[in-house]
Structure formats: structure tokens, C-alpha cells
C-alpha positions in Angstrom: 114.6 155.0 75.0 117.7 153.7 73.2 119.9 153.5 76.4 116.8 151.7 77.9 116.5 149.1 74.9 120.8 148.6 74.9 120.2 148.3 78.6 117.7 145.6 78.4 119.6 143.8 75.6 123.0 143.4 78.1 120.7 142.0 80.7 119.7 139.4 78.4 122.8 138.5 77.1 124.1 138.2 80.5 121.0 136.3 81.9 121.7 133.5 78.9 125.1 133.6 79.7 124.9 132.9 83.6 122.1 130.0 82.7 124.4 128.4 80.0 127.5 128.7 82.4 125.8 127.1 85.5 124.1 124.4 83.6 127.3 123.6 81.2 129.3 123.7 85.2 126.6 121.1 86.3 127.0 118.9 83.5 130.8 118.6 83.3 130.8 118.5 87.4 128.0 115.5 87.4 130.3 113.7 84.5 133.3 113.7 86.7 131.3 112.4 89.9 132.9 109.0 91.2 130.9 105.8 90.6 129.2 104.4 87.4 125.5 105.3 86.6 125.0 102.4 84.6 125.9 100.0 87.3 123.6 102.2 89.9 120.6 101.6 87.8 121.2 98.1 86.8 122.6 96.9 90.0 125.9 94.6 90.8 124.2 91.9 89.3 124.3 93.1 85.7 126.3 91.2 83.5 129.4 93.0 81.8 127.2 92.6 78.6 124.0 94.3 79.5 126.3 97.0 81.1 128.2 97.9 77.7 124.8 97.6 75.9 123.3 100.0 78.4 126.4 102.6 78.2 126.1 102.5 74.2 122.5 103.5 74.2 123.0 106.1 76.7 125.8 107.4 75.0 128.4 107.0 78.0 130.7 105.5 75.8 131.4 108.8 73.7 134.2 111.0 74.6 132.8 113.7 77.0 133.0 116.3 74.9 131.0 114.6 72.4 128.4 114.1 74.9 128.2 117.6 75.9 128.1 118.8 72.4 125.2 116.1 71.8 123.4 117.7 74.9 123.6 121.2 73.8 122.1 120.0 70.3 119.5 118.2 71.9 118.8 121.0 74.7 117.0 123.5 72.0 116.7 122.9 68.5 114.0 123.8 65.9 111.2 121.4 65.7 110.3 119.8 62.3 107.2 117.7 63.1 104.1 118.5 61.6 100.8 117.9 63.2 99.5 114.1 62.8 103.0 113.2 62.1 104.2 110.3 65.0 106.8 111.5 67.6 109.9 109.6 67.7 111.4 108.1 71.0 114.0 111.3 71.2 111.0 113.7 70.7 109.1 112.2 73.4 111.7 113.2 76.0 110.7 116.8 75.3 108.7 119.3 75.0 107.6 121.8 72.0 107.3 125.5 73.2 106.1 127.2 70.0 108.5 126.3 67.3 111.6 125.1 69.4 111.7 121.8 70.9 113.2 121.6 74.5 114.5 118.2 75.3 116.6 117.5 78.6 116.7 114.0 77.9 115.6 110.9 80.2 116.0 110.0 83.6 117.7 106.6 84.0 116.4 106.7 87.7 112.8 107.3 86.9 112.5 106.2 83.7 110.8 108.9 82.4 111.6 112.5 80.4 113.2 114.8 82.5 111.0 117.5 81.3 107.5 115.2 82.4 109.5 115.0 85.9 110.1 118.7 86.1 106.2 119.3 84.9 105.2 117.1 87.8 107.4 117.9 90.6 107.7 122.3 89.8 104.2 122.9 91.3 105.2 121.5 94.6 108.4 123.3 94.9 106.2 126.4 93.8 104.1 125.5 96.6 106.1 125.2 99.4 108.3 128.4 98.0 104.9 130.4 98.2 103.9 129.3 101.8 107.3 129.7 103.0 107.3 133.4 101.7 103.9 134.0 103.2 105.4 132.9 106.6 108.8 134.9 106.1 107.0 138.1 105.2 104.1 137.5 107.8 106.8 137.4 110.9 110.1 139.2 109.6 108.1 142.0 107.8 106.2 142.6 111.3 108.9 142.1 113.5 111.3 144.3 111.3 108.9 146.9 111.8 108.6 146.5 115.4 111.8 146.6 116.3 113.0 149.5 114.1 110.1 151.7 116.0 111.6 150.5 119.4 115.2 150.4 118.7 117.5 150.2 121.8 114.5 148.5 123.8 114.4 145.0 125.5 112.3 143.6 122.9 114.7 145.0 120.3 117.5 143.3 121.7 115.7 139.8 122.4 113.9 139.2 118.5 117.8 140.3 117.3 119.2 138.0 119.4 116.8 135.4 118.2 117.1 136.5 114.4 120.7 136.2 114.5 120.4 132.7 116.4 118.0 131.7 113.2 119.9 133.0 110.4 123.3 131.2 111.6 121.4 128.0 112.3 121.2 125.3 109.7 117.7 125.0 108.0 117.8 121.1 108.7 118.5 122.0 112.6 115.4 124.4 112.6 113.5 122.0 110.9 114.4 118.8 113.2 113.4 121.0 116.4 109.8 121.9 114.6 109.2 118.5 113.6 110.0 117.2 117.1 107.8 119.8 118.9 104.6 120.0 116.2 105.0 116.8 115.4 106.3 114.7 118.1 105.3 116.5 121.1 102.3 117.9 120.1 101.2 116.0 117.4 99.5 119.0 115.5 101.1 118.3 112.2 101.7 114.7 110.4 104.9 113.0 109.4 103.5 110.2 107.1 104.0 112.0 103.6 101.3 114.0 101.5 98.3 111.4 102.2 95.6 111.2 99.6 93.5 114.5 99.5 94.2 118.3 99.5 93.8 118.7 103.0 96.3 116.0 103.8 98.6 117.5 101.4 98.1 121.2 103.1 99.0 119.7 106.4 101.7 118.5 105.0 103.1 121.3 103.9 103.1 123.0 107.4 106.2 121.7 108.6 108.7 122.6 105.5 106.8 126.0 104.8 107.4 126.8 108.6 111.1 125.7 108.3 112.2 127.8 105.6 109.9 130.4 106.7 110.8 131.0 110.1 114.8 130.7 108.7 113.8 133.4 106.0 112.0 135.4 108.5 115.1 135.9 110.5 116.8 137.5 107.7 113.8 139.6 106.6 113.2 141.1 110.1 117.0 142.1 110.5 117.1 143.7 106.7 113.8 145.6 107.4 114.6 146.7 111.0 118.0 148.0 109.4 116.1 150.0 106.3 113.9 151.7 108.8 116.2 152.6 111.1 118.1 154.4 108.7 115.3 155.9 106.8 114.0 156.9 110.7 116.9 159.5 110.7 116.3 161.3 107.3 115.4 164.9 107.1 111.6 164.3 105.2 110.7 161.9 108.1 112.0 164.6 110.7 110.2 167.1 108.7 106.9 164.9 109.0 107.3 164.3 112.4 107.6 168.2 112.8 104.5 168.7 111.0 102.6 166.3 113.6 102.8 162.9 112.2 102.7 160.4 114.9 105.5 158.1 115.2 103.8 155.3 113.8 102.6 157.2 110.9 106.2 158.4 110.6 107.3 155.0 110.3 104.7 153.1 108.1 103.8 155.9 105.6 107.2 157.9 105.3 110.3 155.6 106.3 108.7 152.4 104.8 107.9 154.4 101.4 111.6 155.0 100.9 112.5 151.4 101.8 110.3 149.5 99.9 112.2 148.9 97.1 115.1 147.4 98.4 112.5 144.8 100.9 110.2 143.9 97.9 113.7 143.1 95.9 114.8 140.9 98.8 111.8 139.1 98.9 111.3 138.4 95.2 114.9 137.3 95.2 114.3 134.8 98.2 111.1 133.6 96.6 113.3 132.5 93.6 116.1 130.9 95.7 113.1 129.0 97.7 111.7 127.2 94.2 114.7 125.5 93.5 117.1 125.5 96.5 114.9 124.0 99.5 116.9 120.6 98.7 117.5 119.7 102.5 114.0 120.9 103.7 112.2 119.1 100.8 114.5 115.9 101.7 113.9 115.7 105.3 109.9 116.2 105.1 109.8 113.9 102.1 108.4 116.9 99.8 108.0 115.9 96.3 109.9 118.9 95.0 112.7 119.6 92.6 115.2 119.7 95.8 114.0 116.1 96.6 114.2 115.5 93.1 117.9 116.8 92.8 119.2 114.6 95.7 117.9 111.5 94.1 119.6 112.6 91.0 123.1 113.1 92.7 122.9 110.1 94.9 121.8 107.8 91.7 124.2 109.5 89.5 121.7 110.6 87.2 123.2 113.6 85.1 119.8 114.1 83.0 117.8 114.8 85.7 120.6 116.9 87.7 121.2 119.0 85.2 117.4 119.7 84.2 116.9 120.6 87.8 119.6 122.8 87.8 118.7 125.0 84.6 115.3 125.1 85.8 116.5 126.7 88.9 119.2 129.1 87.5 116.5 130.4 85.0 113.9 131.1 87.9 116.4 133.2 89.7 117.7 134.9 86.5 113.7 135.8 85.8 113.6 136.6 90.1 116.6 139.1 89.6 115.2 140.6 86.7 111.7 141.2 88.8 113.7 142.2 91.9 115.4 145.2 89.9 112.5 146.2 88.1 110.3 146.2 91.2 113.0 148.0 93.0 113.0 150.9 90.2 109.2 151.0 90.3 109.1 151.6 93.9 112.1 153.6 94.5 112.0 157.1 92.7 115.9 157.4 93.4 116.6 154.4 91.5 115.1 156.0 88.3 
């Protein structure tokens, strides 16, 4: 029990260090980007006095290390608010989580608190990630089992070649191909954004979900196949076959049971990566998630928004990694 507690504390400390490192690196890289964020917001016609005033209001006239210290101080601090006390403008940029106030600053291009923007856009990224993961599991898991049971056949070679090509192709190429055939040629899915209702949003979700799902399915197919091919030659599977178990039962019950841990681990990690990593796909299909927000932040030198998205994405990945490790231990007795 003591060893488990120590391991848990170490994992939490490492996770915190990773989140801090990624966020800090993003903050400094964003600050080093060429261009003037004030000019990007005010436009080229702004007077020098207006530019200097905005630079002072946003704190951009301070040294870089001072701005970073202020960012850390503002990020998480103890809340001194009491019920019924009016909130200040600074406090309105954050959220209360228990007695801790989380403040990611204010986006210059959206003119809104970054926390509010993330709260609005994160559900879209989650819906896209879950839909893409469903496509990935159905196609990738099914084809992985199918090819493992038919190793060396024509079908196995064809699926392996197709999955290799898909996993090597950039996601925007897959998206453009699907867009051309499903939207332009066949007219099965719309290209005019989210629409006005749940049905329109569901139709708009099809293309980005298929794009990410097909790419992930190619990776999952090869991984599931490799795991099952290795498990099918293990002694316990041969013993099951010798006792009369069919080829299908040996693959789906005995071999899959020993391989499900690493497979589940990969699926959870992929899901975590999809939440904050679908930048190209969200931009291509105008899906209003965190990826689309991060691209807009980069193009307009919006450091607060970009750092906020990076922080959320890194936290999601750290949590997904922890869940994946726990699943692997829970599902695979050899890891205990």
C-alpha cells in the first residue's frame, strides 16, 4: 500500500511538471512570435497613441519575465471573494473551482475571457473526438481481428497496404478526398457549417469524424493485428485449440483477452490526443472546437487564447495517459 501511494504521488508530480513545462514553453514561444498583437487587433490605421495605450493595458510594455510571473500569479490563486461581493474585471476572466480561482486571461481577438471560450468550444472538440473514436474502433478493431485471423491471405495484404497508406497520409489529404466524394460528388453531407439545429450539427460532424476516424482506424488496425498475431502463437492459445476451441473462439476469447490491455491503452491515448489535437481537421471543416480556436489564436498573435488551449490539451493528455496506464494494469494481469 505504501509503495502504491508513493507511485501515485510520483505520478501526480510528474504530471504537474509536464503540464507546467508544456504551458511555459508555449507561453515563451508565443511571446517570441513575429508580429505585433496590438496591431493585429487594432488594425493598421490605429494611431501610435492608441497602440501604446493598448500595449500598456494588456501589459505588453513590461519585461518578458515580469509578464510571465504575472501569468503564473493570475493562473491559479486562492479566491478572496465572498458571496454577494461584486466581481472585479480581472475576476470575470476566470472561474472559481472550489476556493481556487482559475484565470487564463482575456482573448484579444474574441474580446472574451479565455475560460469562457474554452467552456464553449471544448464540448465541440469532445463530440468530434468521441465520434471519431467510434469510427476508429468499429473499423480499426474489426479489420485488425479480421486480418489477424487471416494472416498471409490476399485480404490481409490488401488491408495492410491500405492501412499503411492511410496512416502515412496527412489528415487534410484524407479530409479533402472525403469532402470531394461525399459532399461534392454524392451530396450526402453538407459543407455549409453547423446549421441551426441538432440534426444539422450531426450532419456537419460526419466529415470531420470520418477524417479523423479513418486515420486512427488505420493505426488501430495494424496495432490490433500485431497484438493478436503475437497472442495467437502463445502456448495458452495452442492449448485451447488442442482442447477443441474453434479458431474464432481462440482469437476472440483467449488471444484477445491477453491483448485487450494494450489495445485499450492505445484507444484512450488516441481519444486524449483527439480532444486537443484535431487542429487541421477542425479548421478544414470549420468545426468550432479547440483546434480551430488555436489556429485563430496563432494567426492573430493571441497569446492568452493559445496558452489556454495548450494548457487544456496538456491536462487532457496527462489524464488520458494516467487512465490508459490504469486500464492496462486492470485488464492485463501480467502488468500487476
